[in-house]
N, C-alpha and C positions, 0 to 999 in steps of 0.2 A: 292525701295526707292521712286519712284514717287508717288505710292499710299500712302505711309506714309506722304509725304509732302502735298499731296492733302487733307488728313484728317486734318493735322495741319492748313492749310490755311482756311478750313471751321470751325475751332475751335479756332479762335483768336491766332494762332501760337502755340497752345499747342499740343505737340507730344503725341501719344498714351502712356498712363501711364505704359503699360507693357514693354516698351523699357527701359532697365536699363543702368546705367552708368557703363562702364567697358571696357574690351578689347574684341576684336573680335576673334572668333575661334570656334572650336567644343567643346563647354562646355555647361553644363546644364543651365547656367545662360544667355546664349546669343543665343542659337539655336532657330530658328523660327519653330513654330508648323505648320504642313501642314494642308491645308483646309480639313475638314472632319475627322481629326484624332480622335481616340477613347479617347485620353487623352492629354491635354496640361499642365499637372500639373507642370512640371519642365521646360517647354519651353515657349518662347515668343509667346503669342497669339495675332495675328494681325487681329482678327475678325472685328475690326473697318474698315479695308481696304476692306473687302469682303462683309460686311453687305449689303444685297439687291443688290449686284454687283455694288454699286455706284462708287467705285474707281478701284477695281480689281474683275475679275470674280472668281479667285482663287489665292492663294499664289503660285508663281512659285516653282517648285521642281527641285533639281539637280538630273539628271538621274543616276549619279554614286554615290552620297553621301546621298541620302534620305533613310528614314526608314518608318515604319508604322506610326509614329507620327511626325517625324522631316522632314522638307523640305530640309535639307541638307545645308542650309545657316544660317548665324548668323547675328545678328543686335545688335548694341550698340549705345549709345550716349555719348558724352563727357560732362563734367561739364558745358560747354558753349552751349550745345544744338546741336552740330554737330552730324549728324547721319552717322554711318559707317555700310555698308553691306559687308559681307565677303562670299566668296565661298572657303571654306577651302580644298575641295577635287578636285581642278582643275587638269587638265592634267599635267603630269610630276611632280607631287607632289608640284605644285605651289599653292599659296593662292592668290586669286584675291580680292582686296578690293576697294571699292568706298566710298568716304567721301564727304558729302555736308554740 
């Protein structure tokens, strides 16, 4: 989330356009693509946060919920521009969300 907001601060408050309005969870419309994935076709590509390691060295990955292309986390924004990051595969079947 911090990397996303740092990108927005450097771009006049504009969030990365790949972040879609919607709900958070393990869906093809909100899952974050992992750094170095073979394909990000149906995933949220946050390459703007890792470009030349300016904001993040790599997108964090969930050790229990990631795959070859997915980081295991989801990200969405509300119609008002609030960003939510979810960890849908947290321990004990919990979903952890953070919204700013």
